[in-house]
Backbone bond lengths (Angstrom), bond angles and torsions (degrees), N, CA, C in turn:
res aa  C-N    CA-C-N  psi(-1)  N-CA   C-N-CA  omega(-1)  CA-C   N-CA-C  phi
1 M - - - 1.476 - - 1.530 108.46 -
2 A 1.315 117.78 131.91 1.468 121.07 -179.50 1.523 110.02 -68.25
3 S 1.344 116.63 126.26 1.463 120.40 -178.31 1.518 111.16 -66.59
4 L 1.338 115.75 130.13 1.467 120.71 179.58 1.522 111.02 -80.41
5 G 1.349 116.03 -7.51 1.461 119.23 176.14 1.521 110.50 -69.49
6 I 1.330 115.66 -12.47 1.467 119.90 176.37 1.529 107.41 -91.85
7 P 1.344 117.00 120.21 1.473 120.99 -170.56 1.529 113.53 -49.35
8 Q 1.349 116.80 -43.02 1.457 120.85 -176.73 1.541 111.40 -56.71
9 N 1.336 116.21 -41.41 1.463 120.47 -178.39 1.526 111.91 -68.35
10 T 1.328 115.70 -37.08 1.463 119.90 176.97 1.522 109.93 -64.11
11 I 1.331 116.31 -45.87 1.466 120.46 -179.08 1.530 110.58 -61.07
12 E 1.331 116.26 -41.27 1.477 119.81 179.31 1.520 111.89 -60.56
13 I 1.335 116.01 -45.78 1.476 119.77 -179.78 1.527 110.64 -63.20
14 L 1.334 116.30 -43.14 1.469 119.55 -178.38 1.524 110.64 -63.17
15 Q 1.346 115.63 -38.12 1.472 119.30 178.87 1.524 111.03 -70.79
16 K 1.316 115.83 -41.90 1.469 120.73 -179.42 1.534 111.21 -55.55
17 Y 1.327 115.66 -40.15 1.469 119.70 -177.13 1.531 112.88 -100.32
18 H 1.338 116.47 7.61 1.486 120.75 -178.44 1.524 110.36 48.43
19 F 1.331 114.98 48.23 1.465 119.10 -175.00 1.524 111.53 -79.85
20 N 1.335 115.85 133.79 1.464 120.94 174.75 1.528 109.82 -110.17
21 F 1.326 116.08 131.38 1.461 120.24 178.81 1.526 109.94 -66.57
22 Q 1.327 114.42 137.26 1.462 120.25 179.87 1.522 109.11 -100.21
23 K 1.332 114.73 115.30 1.459 119.38 178.45 1.536 110.42 -58.16
24 K 1.341 116.03 -40.65 1.477 119.56 -174.02 1.531 111.84 -64.61
25 F 1.335 117.57 -23.91 1.464 119.81 179.34 1.529 111.67 -95.71
26 G 1.332 117.48 0.94 1.465 120.62 178.20 1.521 112.29 55.84
27 Q 1.344 117.07 48.51 1.468 120.11 -173.38 1.529 112.88 -83.19
28 N 1.328 115.16 119.23 1.471 122.03 171.22 1.517 106.76 -136.31
29 F 1.330 117.03 115.64 1.459 120.41 -175.95 1.524 110.56 -93.78
30 L 1.324 114.54 138.69 1.459 121.36 -176.46 1.529 110.22 -77.28
31 I 1.336 116.64 130.35 1.469 119.57 177.89 1.522 109.44 -129.11
32 D 1.324 115.84 58.21 1.457 119.41 179.12 1.517 108.54 -150.99
33 T 1.323 116.46 109.01 1.468 119.95 -173.89 1.527 111.94 -64.98
34 S 1.345 117.72 -32.37 1.470 118.40 -177.85 1.532 110.30 -68.12
35 V 1.341 116.79 -34.33 1.473 119.33 177.82 1.533 109.48 -68.72
36 L 1.333 116.41 -39.67 1.472 119.94 177.36 1.526 110.46 -59.79
37 D 1.342 116.05 -43.15 1.467 120.16 178.01 1.532 111.13 -60.61
38 R 1.334 115.53 -40.93 1.476 119.73 -179.52 1.533 110.77 -62.82
39 I 1.331 116.15 -40.98 1.468 120.09 -177.76 1.531 110.07 -65.21
40 I 1.324 116.54 -46.80 1.464 120.92 -179.10 1.537 109.62 -61.76
41 A 1.348 115.92 -41.96 1.468 120.36 -179.82 1.531 110.33 -65.32
42 A 1.340 116.36 -44.34 1.470 120.24 -177.95 1.525 110.85 -64.47
43 A 1.321 116.75 -36.26 1.465 120.45 -178.56 1.533 111.29 -77.95
44 E 1.352 115.78 -10.31 1.474 121.53 179.04 1.527 111.52 51.87
45 I 1.337 115.21 51.86 1.463 121.06 -177.95 1.527 110.68 -77.38
46 T 1.345 115.61 129.31 1.463 120.09 175.74 1.532 109.03 -129.17
47 K 1.312 115.53 173.40 1.472 120.78 -179.67 1.536 112.55 -63.86
48 D 1.335 116.27 -15.24 1.472 119.21 178.00 1.522 111.84 -81.36
49 D 1.330 116.62 -7.97 1.462 119.51 -171.64 1.522 114.23 -94.94
50 C 1.338 112.83 144.60 1.455 120.27 165.48 1.530 105.17 -105.45
51 V 1.339 116.11 125.63 1.461 120.61 -176.03 1.522 109.97 -110.78
52 L 1.336 115.40 133.88 1.453 120.53 172.05 1.520 106.92 -101.17
53 E 1.328 116.38 116.45 1.461 119.26 177.22 1.520 108.97 -104.65
54 I 1.324 115.19 129.67 1.463 120.43 179.85 1.532 107.85 -103.58
55 G 1.331 116.31 122.96 1.463 120.92 178.76 1.513 113.27 70.01
56 P 1.363 117.62 65.00 1.464 120.21 -178.66 1.530 113.94 -69.03
57 G 1.338 117.33 -16.20 1.471 118.84 -179.62 1.519 111.07 65.80
58 I 1.345 116.82 -120.90 1.466 119.80 178.56 1.529 111.04 -96.51
59 G 1.350 116.45 4.70 1.460 119.57 174.88 1.516 114.98 99.12
60 T 1.321 116.95 14.85 1.466 121.15 -176.83 1.529 111.81 -56.43
61 M 1.335 115.59 -56.16 1.460 119.47 -178.77 1.528 110.16 -78.19
62 T 1.319 116.18 -28.52 1.472 120.64 -179.03 1.528 110.86 -57.63
63 Q 1.341 116.57 -39.86 1.473 120.40 178.27 1.530 110.41 -59.68
64 Y 1.332 115.65 -45.84 1.468 120.65 179.43 1.531 110.60 -62.82
65 L 1.333 115.65 -43.27 1.464 119.96 -179.24 1.526 110.63 -63.60
66 A 1.346 115.85 -42.01 1.470 120.39 -178.21 1.529 111.05 -62.63
67 E 1.336 116.14 -34.01 1.474 120.48 178.21 1.524 111.26 -67.20
68 S 1.348 116.14 -34.59 1.470 119.77 -171.28 1.519 114.09 -98.82
69 A 1.336 117.39 -29.25 1.469 120.88 -171.55 1.523 111.56 -96.35
70 G 1.336 114.85 167.69 1.455 119.36 173.87 1.516 110.36 -77.50
71 E 1.339 114.77 -42.60 1.461 121.27 -173.75 1.530 108.55 -146.29
72 V 1.341 116.25 139.25 1.468 119.97 177.52 1.531 108.85 -127.75
73 V 1.332 115.61 130.34 1.458 120.56 172.75 1.526 106.26 -116.08
74 A 1.342 116.44 119.72 1.464 120.46 -176.55 1.524 109.23 -114.08
75 V 1.337 115.65 125.29 1.462 120.69 -179.39 1.528 108.76 -106.72
76 E 1.340 116.33 116.20 1.470 122.43 -176.24 1.528 109.73 -122.91
77 I 1.328 116.20 127.56 1.470 121.09 -176.41 1.541 112.74 -79.98
78 D 1.339 117.27 -29.98 1.472 121.39 -171.62 1.530 110.97 -86.68
79 K 1.337 116.18 110.23 1.479 118.80 -175.25 1.529 112.45 -65.13
80 N 1.346 116.84 -22.03 1.475 119.81 177.81 1.527 112.59 -67.31
81 L 1.339 115.91 -17.61 1.466 118.96 -179.10 1.526 112.43 -89.22
82 I 1.318 117.13 -13.21 1.472 119.64 -174.73 1.541 112.55 -62.16
83 P 1.344 119.24 -48.38 1.472 117.96 176.96 1.528 113.23 -62.08
84 I 1.323 116.85 -33.10 1.470 120.14 178.11 1.528 109.81 -66.02
85 L 1.333 115.94 -43.72 1.471 120.18 179.49 1.531 111.03 -63.67
86 E 1.334 117.06 -37.29 1.471 119.48 177.70 1.521 110.35 -60.62
87 D 1.322 115.62 -34.89 1.467 121.90 179.15 1.537 110.87 -74.07
88 T 1.338 116.59 -55.64 1.476 119.74 -172.83 1.526 112.56 -69.94
89 L 1.341 117.42 -20.28 1.470 120.00 -178.19 1.530 112.06 -107.96
90 S 1.333 116.21 11.54 1.471 119.94 -173.93 1.534 112.63 -60.65
91 A 1.330 117.11 -24.50 1.476 120.08 -177.45 1.531 112.84 -78.82
92 Y 1.348 116.97 -8.50 1.475 118.95 -172.66 1.522 110.90 -113.10
93 D 1.324 115.82 130.61 1.466 118.19 178.60 1.532 111.36 -102.00
94 N 1.332 117.21 7.09 1.472 119.56 -178.78 1.532 112.09 -109.85
95 V 1.351 116.45 22.76 1.467 120.43 -178.85 1.528 109.99 -121.16
96 T 1.333 116.01 132.07 1.464 121.28 172.61 1.521 107.33 -115.63
97 V 1.332 117.17 127.89 1.470 120.27 177.54 1.526 108.43 -105.93
98 I 1.321 115.70 129.26 1.466 121.26 178.42 1.527 108.28 -115.73
99 N 1.335 116.73 122.60 1.469 120.24 179.68 1.528 108.46 -89.71
100 D 1.338 115.19 95.55 1.460 119.25 -176.73 1.522 109.17 -163.06
101 D 1.327 115.09 171.69 1.457 122.41 177.59 1.530 107.50 -91.94
102 I 1.318 117.43 121.18 1.471 121.77 -176.17 1.535 111.63 -57.05
103 L 1.329 116.91 -27.64 1.471 119.61 -179.67 1.527 111.36 -76.52
104 K 1.344 116.51 -14.66 1.473 119.10 -178.04 1.520 112.98 -108.08
105 V 1.350 118.58 -18.80 1.466 117.72 -178.37 1.527 110.13 -79.38
106 D 1.326 114.60 156.74 1.451 120.78 176.85 1.532 107.72 -87.35
107 V 1.339 115.49 94.63 1.468 119.79 -174.98 1.531 111.00 -65.99
108 N 1.336 116.44 -35.47 1.465 119.30 178.30 1.534 111.26 -58.81
109 K 1.326 115.10 -37.21 1.466 120.18 -179.42 1.542 110.22 -68.08
110 I 1.341 115.69 -41.02 1.476 119.86 177.95 1.534 109.79 -60.15
111 V 1.331 115.76 -45.12 1.476 120.53 -178.56 1.536 110.20 -63.62
112 E 1.321 115.21 -38.23 1.473 120.38 178.99 1.537 109.84 -64.18
113 E 1.343 115.78 -47.41 1.469 120.15 -176.48 1.527 112.74 -70.64
114 K 1.331 116.45 -40.73 1.463 119.79 -171.39 1.524 113.77 -92.68
115 N 1.348 116.54 -22.58 1.465 117.77 -174.42 1.524 112.02 -136.76
116 G 1.335 115.63 20.57 1.466 120.02 178.10 1.519 113.32 56.92
117 G 1.366 116.45 27.75 1.463 120.30 178.38 1.517 114.11 79.93
118 R 1.344 117.49 -1.58 1.477 119.38 177.39 1.527 109.34 -74.22
119 P 1.337 116.97 153.90 1.468 119.52 -176.65 1.531 113.42 -59.64
120 V 1.336 115.79 137.84 1.462 121.69 177.71 1.530 108.53 -104.23
121 K 1.333 115.28 169.51 1.463 119.99 170.81 1.530 107.12 -108.60
122 V 1.320 115.89 133.67 1.462 120.26 179.92 1.525 108.39 -100.91
123 V 1.337 116.09 133.09 1.462 121.09 176.58 1.523 107.06 -131.99
124 A 1.332 117.44 136.76 1.462 118.24 -177.77 1.521 111.77 -161.25
125 N 1.329 113.66 153.07 1.462 122.08 170.83 1.524 103.50 -114.69
126 L 1.345 116.19 98.26 1.466 119.75 -165.87 1.521 114.01 -98.52
127 P 1.348 117.00 139.70 1.466 119.41 170.14 1.529 108.64 -64.55
128 Y 1.328 117.35 137.84 1.462 118.89 -169.89 1.525 113.63 -62.78
129 Y 1.352 118.04 -30.07 1.473 118.00 -173.13 1.534 112.10 -70.95
130 I 1.330 116.76 -15.20 1.461 118.73 -174.33 1.530 112.36 -117.71
131 T 1.333 116.13 4.13 1.466 120.71 -177.66 1.526 112.22 -55.03
132 T 1.329 116.02 -53.24 1.463 120.06 -173.31 1.531 112.56 -62.59
133 P 1.351 119.25 -51.15 1.471 117.51 179.44 1.527 113.47 -59.25
134 I 1.321 117.78 -35.07 1.474 119.17 -179.55 1.524 110.52 -67.70
135 I 1.334 116.30 -49.47 1.464 119.43 -177.94 1.525 111.04 -63.61
136 M 1.338 115.56 -44.97 1.463 118.38 -179.01 1.524 111.26 -65.78
137 G 1.337 116.28 -35.63 1.468 119.92 177.64 1.521 111.20 -61.33
138 L 1.339 116.81 -43.49 1.467 120.65 179.96 1.529 110.85 -63.19
139 F 1.342 115.88 -43.38 1.466 119.42 -178.53 1.535 111.94 -71.62
140 E 1.340 115.91 -49.40 1.467 119.07 -172.66 1.523 112.21 -68.23
141 N 1.331 116.68 -29.45 1.465 118.97 177.92 1.525 111.46 -85.03
142 H 1.328 115.09 7.18 1.467 121.77 177.79 1.526 112.68 50.18
143 V 1.324 115.43 45.73 1.462 120.69 173.76 1.535 107.40 -64.01
144 P 1.353 117.58 132.97 1.467 118.55 178.90 1.525 109.95 -67.57
145 L 1.326 116.98 108.24 1.465 118.38 178.91 1.511 112.14 -143.86
146 K 1.349 113.96 148.76 1.467 120.33 179.44 1.516 109.56 -87.45
147 S 1.335 115.28 -44.17 1.460 118.64 -176.93 1.520 109.85 -159.12
148 I 1.334 114.64 160.11 1.464 121.86 174.03 1.523 105.32 -123.97
149 T 1.339 117.22 118.98 1.463 120.09 177.61 1.523 106.61 -115.54
150 I 1.336 115.16 113.12 1.464 118.01 -171.00 1.517 112.69 -134.65
151 M 1.319 112.47 150.05 1.458 121.18 171.88 1.524 106.50 -95.10
152 V 1.325 115.67 121.15 1.467 119.46 179.01 1.527 109.26 -135.45
153 Q 1.321 115.02 172.51 1.454 120.00 174.12 1.529 108.57 -59.07
154 K 1.322 116.81 137.92 1.466 122.33 -174.87 1.532 112.55 -50.88
155 E 1.335 116.21 -44.18 1.473 117.27 -174.93 1.530 111.35 -70.26
156 V 1.322 117.21 -26.34 1.468 119.91 176.54 1.533 109.63 -71.29
157 A 1.337 115.87 -41.18 1.468 120.14 176.79 1.527 109.88 -59.84
158 D 1.345 116.30 -43.52 1.473 119.92 178.69 1.531 110.41 -60.36
159 R 1.337 114.88 -43.24 1.464 120.02 -177.15 1.529 110.90 -61.59
160 M 1.332 116.99 -32.83 1.463 119.83 -176.67 1.521 112.63 -70.51
161 Q 1.335 116.88 -23.54 1.470 115.85 -173.03 1.520 114.75 -114.82
162 V 1.351 118.51 2.60 1.475 118.30 -178.14 1.525 112.40 -83.44
163 G 1.339 114.38 162.24 1.466 121.15 179.72 1.523 111.58 -107.23
164 P 1.341 116.68 -177.81 1.463 123.03 -175.94 1.525 112.69 -56.83
165 G 1.332 115.02 152.75 1.457 120.85 173.42 1.521 114.36 86.73
166 T 1.334 118.29 -2.59 1.464 119.51 177.57 1.526 108.69 -104.63
167 K 1.331 116.79 156.63 1.459 118.74 -174.77 1.532 112.61 -69.99
168 D 1.335 117.21 -22.84 1.467 120.19 180.00 1.525 112.85 -82.52
169 Y 1.342 115.80 -13.42 1.467 120.77 -176.65 1.515 109.65 -67.78
170 G 1.326 115.97 134.55 1.460 118.18 179.98 1.510 111.43 -170.76
171 A 1.335 115.51 -162.87 1.465 120.83 -175.75 1.531 111.66 -58.14
172 L 1.347 116.59 -38.06 1.474 118.96 -179.01 1.535 110.68 -65.24
173 S 1.337 116.87 -43.58 1.471 120.83 178.91 1.527 110.23 -55.83
174 L 1.330 115.54 -48.23 1.467 120.40 -175.74 1.521 111.51 -67.72
175 A 1.329 116.34 -40.16 1.467 119.56 -178.44 1.521 110.17 -66.13
176 V 1.334 116.27 -47.20 1.465 119.59 -179.67 1.530 109.67 -60.65
177 Q 1.341 116.72 -44.55 1.464 120.18 -174.72 1.531 112.90 -74.57
178 Y 1.331 116.37 -16.26 1.465 119.41 174.14 1.533 109.82 -74.73
179 Y 1.332 115.54 -37.73 1.464 120.13 -174.87 1.527 114.12 -94.18
180 A 1.339 117.09 -25.60 1.470 118.46 -169.14 1.521 111.97 -153.33
181 K 1.340 113.99 164.16 1.465 119.70 175.44 1.536 107.43 -98.49
182 P 1.354 117.38 115.69 1.465 119.80 -176.98 1.534 112.50 -89.59
183 E 1.311 115.63 144.33 1.469 119.89 179.15 1.535 108.78 -152.41
184 I 1.332 116.12 119.64 1.470 119.58 177.68 1.524 108.67 -76.22
185 V 1.326 117.34 124.13 1.466 119.89 -175.81 1.527 113.57 -104.95
186 A 1.338 117.81 -18.26 1.469 118.97 178.74 1.520 109.83 -162.69
187 N 1.323 115.46 143.19 1.462 120.08 169.50 1.520 107.68 -100.28
188 V 1.327 116.51 137.60 1.463 120.51 -172.36 1.530 109.95 -127.25
189 P 1.345 117.12 114.46 1.460 119.79 -178.22 1.534 112.36 -72.45
190 P 1.352 116.96 161.25 1.468 121.14 -176.59 1.533 114.75 -57.70
191 N 1.351 117.53 -28.86 1.469 118.22 -175.58 1.524 114.05 -72.09
192 C 1.339 116.73 0.82 1.474 120.01 176.85 1.529 111.74 -87.95
193 F 1.334 116.42 3.16 1.465 119.81 -176.54 1.524 111.33 -126.25
194 I 1.343 113.91 156.98 1.450 120.28 169.75 1.529 107.08 -128.72
195 P 1.329 122.31 126.70 1.462 126.05 -14.13 1.532 110.31 -65.50
196 R 1.330 115.76 161.53 1.465 120.59 -179.00 1.524 110.93 -70.32
197 P 1.344 117.62 125.56 1.470 118.19 174.15 1.533 109.66 -73.52
198 N 1.343 116.24 166.48 1.471 119.71 -179.50 1.517 112.21 -84.99
199 V 1.330 116.77 -8.45 1.468 119.32 -174.43 1.521 110.11 -128.76
200 G 1.331 115.14 160.75 1.458 120.07 175.05 1.525 110.33 -74.00
201 S 1.330 115.44 156.84 1.461 120.53 178.93 1.520 109.57 -121.53
202 A 1.322 115.76 170.13 1.461 120.00 175.21 1.519 108.43 -147.61
203 V 1.330 115.10 149.89 1.464 120.15 173.06 1.524 106.56 -97.31
204 I 1.327 115.61 125.64 1.467 119.78 179.29 1.520 108.59 -124.62
205 R 1.324 114.93 138.12 1.467 119.88 178.20 1.521 108.61 -109.29
206 L 1.333 115.64 127.31 1.455 121.28 178.06 1.524 107.22 -110.79
207 T 1.332 116.24 109.80 1.464 120.16 -178.98 1.522 108.39 -93.11
208 R 1.324 115.36 117.74 1.467 121.81 -173.35 1.528 110.82 -65.11
209 Y 1.340 115.82 133.02 1.470 119.51 174.50 1.522 109.75 -76.23
210 E 1.344 116.23 142.23 1.471 120.05 171.63 1.533 108.25 -63.39
211 K 1.357 113.70 -47.32 1.464 119.95 176.61 1.518 107.63 -128.23
212 P 1.351 118.48 138.41 1.469 119.50 178.77 1.528 111.08 -55.90
213 P 1.331 117.55 150.08 1.468 120.44 -176.47 1.523 113.65 -72.83
214 V 1.337 118.07 -10.30 1.472 120.01 177.55 1.531 109.27 -127.25
215 Q 1.333 114.77 153.40 1.465 120.18 179.03 1.520 108.51 -94.99
216 V 1.333 115.86 121.15 1.465 117.72 178.85 1.530 108.28 -134.09
217 D 1.347 115.70 137.78 1.469 119.81 -175.80 1.522 111.63 -70.89
218 D 1.324 115.82 -36.93 1.459 119.83 -174.74 1.529 109.52 -140.05
219 E 1.342 114.00 99.38 1.470 121.40 -177.22 1.532 112.12 -53.71
220 K 1.334 115.31 -49.33 1.478 119.96 -175.99 1.520 110.62 -59.84
221 K 1.341 114.99 -41.46 1.456 119.78 -178.50 1.531 110.23 -64.63
222 M 1.342 115.83 -42.38 1.467 118.60 179.86 1.526 110.52 -60.63
223 F 1.340 116.22 -42.12 1.468 118.06 -177.96 1.531 112.49 -71.37
224 S 1.333 117.80 -30.30 1.473 116.34 174.40 1.522 110.52 -68.93
225 L 1.338 116.64 -34.47 1.472 120.39 175.00 1.526 110.77 -61.87
226 I 1.350 114.19 -46.12 1.462 119.48 -178.16 1.525 110.19 -61.94
227 R 1.341 115.29 -46.22 1.477 118.24 -179.86 1.524 111.10 -60.28
228 A 1.339 115.91 -44.13 1.471 119.93 -179.92 1.531 110.92 -62.94
229 S 1.337 117.18 -34.64 1.476 119.94 -178.54 1.518 111.33 -68.06
230 F 1.339 116.40 -31.54 1.457 118.73 -175.91 1.527 112.83 -100.20
231 N 1.341 116.70 -8.20 1.466 118.68 177.89 1.508 110.81 -61.09
232 Q 1.337 114.62 -36.20 1.468 118.97 177.04 1.519 106.49 -127.83
233 R 1.322 113.97 82.82 1.471 120.91 -172.03 1.525 114.53 -54.83
234 R 1.345 115.94 -36.24 1.475 118.91 -173.14 1.519 111.73 -79.03
235 K 1.326 117.33 -12.05 1.464 119.84 -178.74 1.521 111.16 -81.50
236 T 1.339 115.66 152.39 1.463 118.53 173.49 1.532 107.84 -70.71
237 L 1.324 115.84 160.95 1.477 119.75 179.42 1.524 111.22 -60.97
238 V 1.336 116.13 -39.27 1.468 119.66 -179.58 1.530 109.65 -56.45
239 N 1.337 116.76 -46.65 1.466 120.19 -179.16 1.525 112.02 -74.22
240 G 1.347 115.85 -46.17 1.467 119.87 -177.32 1.525 112.00 -58.81
241 L 1.340 116.33 -46.91 1.468 119.75 -177.68 1.527 111.04 -77.94
242 G 1.332 115.64 -36.46 1.468 119.76 179.17 1.520 112.07 -64.56
243 N 1.365 116.38 -32.09 1.473 119.89 -179.14 1.521 113.13 -83.83
244 A 1.346 116.57 -13.97 1.471 118.75 -175.49 1.523 108.91 -81.44
245 Q 1.349 115.52 103.04 1.467 118.94 -172.64 1.525 112.43 -62.16
246 E 1.360 115.26 -33.69 1.477 117.31 -175.79 1.532 112.25 -63.74
247 L 1.353 117.15 -19.54 1.468 119.17 -178.49 1.528 111.88 -84.36
248 G 1.334 115.43 -30.94 1.462 119.19 -179.94 1.516 114.39 64.26
249 V 1.354 117.52 35.24 1.472 118.86 174.28 1.529 108.55 -116.95
250 S 1.336 115.61 145.35 1.470 118.83 -178.83 1.526 109.80 -86.25
251 K 1.327 115.23 160.32 1.472 119.88 177.02 1.528 110.93 -61.48
252 E 1.337 115.53 -37.48 1.472 120.25 -179.66 1.538 110.08 -61.46
253 C 1.323 113.58 -42.61 1.461 119.41 -178.74 1.538 110.42 -63.97
254 V 1.359 117.07 -44.92 1.466 120.73 178.62 1.535 109.81 -61.36
255 A 1.338 115.69 -44.62 1.467 120.02 -178.87 1.536 110.99 -60.22
256 A 1.327 116.35 -40.86 1.467 120.81 -179.06 1.535 110.83 -64.88
257 V 1.343 115.61 -41.87 1.466 119.23 -179.57 1.533 110.61 -67.88
258 L 1.335 117.30 -39.24 1.474 120.15 178.64 1.527 109.72 -62.56
259 E 1.328 115.23 -37.99 1.466 119.18 179.49 1.529 109.21 -64.94
260 E 1.311 116.17 -43.21 1.459 120.15 178.68 1.534 110.99 -61.63
261 M 1.333 115.77 -32.43 1.476 119.94 179.38 1.528 111.93 -85.31
262 Q 1.359 115.70 3.42 1.469 121.88 -178.49 1.525 112.11 58.94
263 L 1.340 114.97 40.19 1.473 119.93 175.57 1.524 108.48 -110.29
264 S 1.328 116.12 151.53 1.460 121.24 -179.38 1.530 110.53 -63.78
265 P 1.349 117.25 142.80 1.471 120.29 179.16 1.536 112.08 -64.02
266 T 1.351 116.41 -16.09 1.476 118.39 -178.68 1.534 112.05 -103.59
267 V 1.342 116.60 13.95 1.469 119.82 -177.02 1.538 110.72 -64.81
268 R 1.350 115.21 146.62 1.472 120.20 175.97 1.519 110.27 -105.40
269 G 1.328 115.24 158.59 1.467 121.12 -178.50 1.515 113.65 -53.83
270 E 1.338 116.00 -37.45 1.477 118.66 -174.49 1.531 113.43 -67.73
271 A 1.354 116.68 -7.09 1.475 119.13 179.56 1.533 111.61 -93.09
272 L 1.339 117.55 -11.42 1.465 120.02 -173.54 1.526 112.77 -89.98
273 T 1.325 115.22 140.79 1.467 120.65 175.21 1.530 108.90 -82.47
274 L 1.320 115.67 169.96 1.466 120.86 175.95 1.536 110.51 -58.00
275 E 1.346 116.81 -42.98 1.472 120.79 178.77 1.531 110.58 -57.56
276 Q 1.348 115.25 -43.32 1.470 118.71 -178.35 1.526 111.63 -67.67
277 F 1.324 117.02 -37.33 1.470 119.01 176.83 1.537 110.50 -64.63
278 A 1.329 116.14 -38.69 1.473 120.01 179.46 1.532 109.42 -63.50
279 R 1.327 115.43 -44.13 1.469 119.40 -178.72 1.532 110.52 -66.28
280 L 1.337 115.74 -43.96 1.465 121.77 178.76 1.539 109.33 -56.25
281 S 1.335 114.74 -46.48 1.475 120.43 -179.10 1.533 110.47 -62.55
282 N 1.329 116.97 -44.88 1.476 120.45 -179.30 1.529 111.01 -64.27
283 L 1.338 116.86 -40.09 1.467 120.33 -177.75 1.532 111.21 -71.58
284 L 1.330 116.47 -37.22 1.460 119.13 -179.31 1.523 110.47 -71.04
């Protein structure tokens, strides 16, 4: 099968099917074989693995995954790509393509049917506008997974791995780091894609923790606290949390807990570590 990582082959397929890129789906297809190799290596795909690929596009990475994995399930939202995928993946009998929106399918059910409920590895080249809901959906729905290896916008990758006190630190950083260990494995310039995106990308691997690194009594409550703390970044925690009606905590109560934690009454959310948010949540 002709590798689609070679630009000429991608262009031929797109012309053959008169394919038009859909702005709404944020479609950018990878045309660099060395980057594809890096992704497969970073995801540590073996024949024992069942891989869930989100947004296979024309099947560029899917071909690589099919060569390395035992089983590949690819979920593609754009129905115009389905006939193309049938063509480009015709040589592989270990690939299932599902035409659906990853945010609407029952991923747990797919894992149950395709891998007997054992953890899968997720691999994806994601449009930046939908990165966060997809990743959070996989984690919050407790999909059995070993790791997520994804291509995202560079600044989103940075945001996932930074710590307190930096401007990129926020709810996404804390959520990712609660569920997984993040590690940027490659930076990918715009010329590796067709059409060229306006921003640089990065491949980041999120290795799922068996157990979260902090003990928290109520996960949902901690994340609503975190979201409220970053909704108004410039506000102190006392004001930010006290004003958030959905939390139902008073400013006095927040101030008392901060004092117990030996934190300044004027501290902001961006100064707190994951451990401190867990403790704050448990105390409140």
